[in-house]
N, C-alpha and C positions, 0 to 999 in steps of 0.2 A: 281063762278068760273068755266073754263073749260079747255080743253088742258091740257097739262103737264109741269110744272116748270121745273121738272129735263129732259125732251126733249129738252126744249129751252136751258138750260144750254151745253146737248152733242152738240146741234146742230152749236153751235157755234166752234165747234172742228172737227167735221166730218158732212157728209152727211147724214142725217137719212132717210132710206127708210118708205113707209107709213106704212108699217107692223109694222117696230120697232117703231115708232110714236104711233101706236093704244098700242103694247105691255105695252108702258110707259104708257100710259094714264090711263091703267086699273090698275097701282100702285095708282093713285090719284082720283080714285072714291070716297072713302069716306073722310069726311073731318071734322076734329077735332078744335074749338076756345079754345084757351088759355089766360089767362089774364097776363099781367105781373107779373113774379114772381111765376107764376105756374111752377110747377114741372112735368116734362113729362115722366123721367125716374129715377130712383133713383139709385144712386151706391150701390151694393151689392145685388139689387133685382131681381129677375126672371123677364123672360118678353120674349115674344114669337114675337113682334110686331119689326118692323121697320116705318120709316118716311118718306116722302119727306116735307120740308119746304116749304110753299106756299106763305106766306106772314108773315112778322115782322123779328124779328132778337133774335137768342137764343145763347145760350152760355154750353160748356161742362166743367166741373171740376171736381175734386176731392177733398176730405177733408183730409188734414193731421194728423197727430197723436197728434199737439198741438192746432189742432180746427181750425186752419187756413183754407182759402180756395186757391186752385192753378187753374185758368182758364186757361184751355187749347187750346181752340179753341171757336171763333166766328163763329155762322152759320148764311145762310144768304140765301133767298129764291133760290130753285134749289137745295139746298145741301141735300143728303141723310142721314138720322140721325140712329144712333144707328147701324150702321153696324159692329162695333166691339161686340157688345151684341150677334150677331149673332153665336161667336163661343165660347162663352161660356156661362154655366151655371147662372152666375150672372152678371150685368149689372157693367162691370169696369168703369163708368163714370155716374155722374148725368147730365141730359139735363134740362134745366131751361129757361124759357121766358125772355126777357130783354125787350121785350116789348107787345105789344097784338098782337099774333101769330093765324096763321093757318096752321096747319098740315094734313098731310094726311095718316093716318097709313095702312100699310097692314101686313100682315102675312109672317115670313120669308119663308115659304115654297113658296110662290108667286116668291121669288127671286130666289129660287133653279129652280123653273119654268122656270125663263126668263132666267138664265145661260143656260138650257139645250135646251130651242129652238131659242134663238138669242145668239151665242157666243159672237159678237163683241161687244153686249151691256154687256156681262160678262168682258169683256177685257176694257171696259169702266168706270164700276164699281170699276176695278183693277187700272185703272188709275188715278181716283179721288182720291183712298183711297192712293195712294202713293205721290199725290200732297199734301195732308193732312200730310202726315209723315214725307214726307222732311221739308213744312213749320213749323211742329213741331221740326223738329231736328233743322232748323233755330233759333225758338224762347228757345230750350235748350241751345244749345250754346251760345244765348247772353245773357241768365239768368245767365251763368258763367264766360263770358268772356267781355262783352260790358260795357259800363258807363249807367248810369241811362237814361242819357240826349240821348243815341242811342236807347234804348228798348223803349223810347216813342215815338220817331220820328218813328222806324221801324212800331210799331203798328198802327199810324196815315197814312203811308203810306198803310199799310196792308188794313184797314177799307177802306180808299178811293177806292182803286182798286177793292177791292169786291164789294162794293155798286157800283160802275161804269160797274161793268159785269152784273149788274142786270137793270141797268139805264144809259144806253150808252149816256145820255143828260148832265150826271152827268159832271163836271170838273175839279175844284180845288177848290169847295166849298162844303161843307158835313154836314148833321147832325151828329155830335158827337153819340149821343146815349146812351153815358156811362156816368157813375158816376165815379170820380175820385180813388174811391176806388176801382170800377171794374177794371179800368186799372189798378192800383196798383196791383189788383189780376192775373193781366194776366203776368204783367212784374216784379213782386218780390220785390215790391216797395210800402211804404207805400203813404197813401192819401196824406198827406202833402209834400211827396217828389216828388208825380207826380204832385202836384199843381207847384212847384219850376220848375220842367224839363218845363213842357207848359208856362211857364213864361219866362224863359230863350229862348226857341224857339223863343218866342213872340219880346225878347228884342233883339234876332239876326237877327230879319226880316225873318223867315223862314215861319212862320205861324201867324193868327191872328186869335182872338176867339170874336164872337158877338152873343148873344140870344141861345147858346148852337150850333154853326154852327162853322165849323174850315176851315180857307181860307189856302190853301197852297201858301204861296206869294214866295218863292223861293225853287223850288221842286229838282232842283240839287241839292243845299246844303242842304237839306235835308235828300236826298238820300245817299250824301255822309255820313253825319252826321251819319246814322242808319247804313251805311255799307249792305243796304237792296238790296235782290235779289227777284222781284216777281217771284215766284214758278208758277204761272199760265201762263207764257211766255215761249218760248224757247222749245214746247214739239216737240218729235219726234214721230208718231204715222205711222208710214210709214209701222210697222210690224201687223196691226191690222186685223184680219181676215174680209174676204168679208162678206158684210149682206147677209142674206139669204131671 
């Protein structure tokens, strides 16, 4: 692999200069392969590395006092991983692979240098962190205020939209890539309840499922059912500093 997945992600939002491309490529010079189920970073452990996800699907999660798992985010190619860990002595979340993955590790000192040399890229790291924060806030509000069907519907839309950001040819058919237990750990539901909600969405003609793939049959109805907002749209980046 060559180039920079993170640069490709940012270039969808801003026109990167050649110097900025090269700076981001340096963050992805090293690669590490992970098998499905491997833990990249463990909650409450120290570490000095951050990562760019180049290939595969990952998740971040925390373990609750009763031993249950709350999945916070699903992570896709082009995402920068472990940014929250850069400001703590111990990692606030666990990062684990949901499929075979390739990540690019870099020392957090490299992030400091990037921010000093390229203020616009530093601002984009902030932008992505805020997008994730708002999306996580939406998830938090949904856990406390929306129905089980709405939570599952919103997660399906989020997964499709994130996958489509990496693969523009993807339309309304996509691989789910998650077990019902993993969907439940993200939505605060049991696997049995997730299965029931997926069947209900099928019966209402909003989705179809076959061989691990989901088809969105009535996306408008699904959006209404989920009260979903795509937080990767409607951005206002006119305030960004100019490239150096």
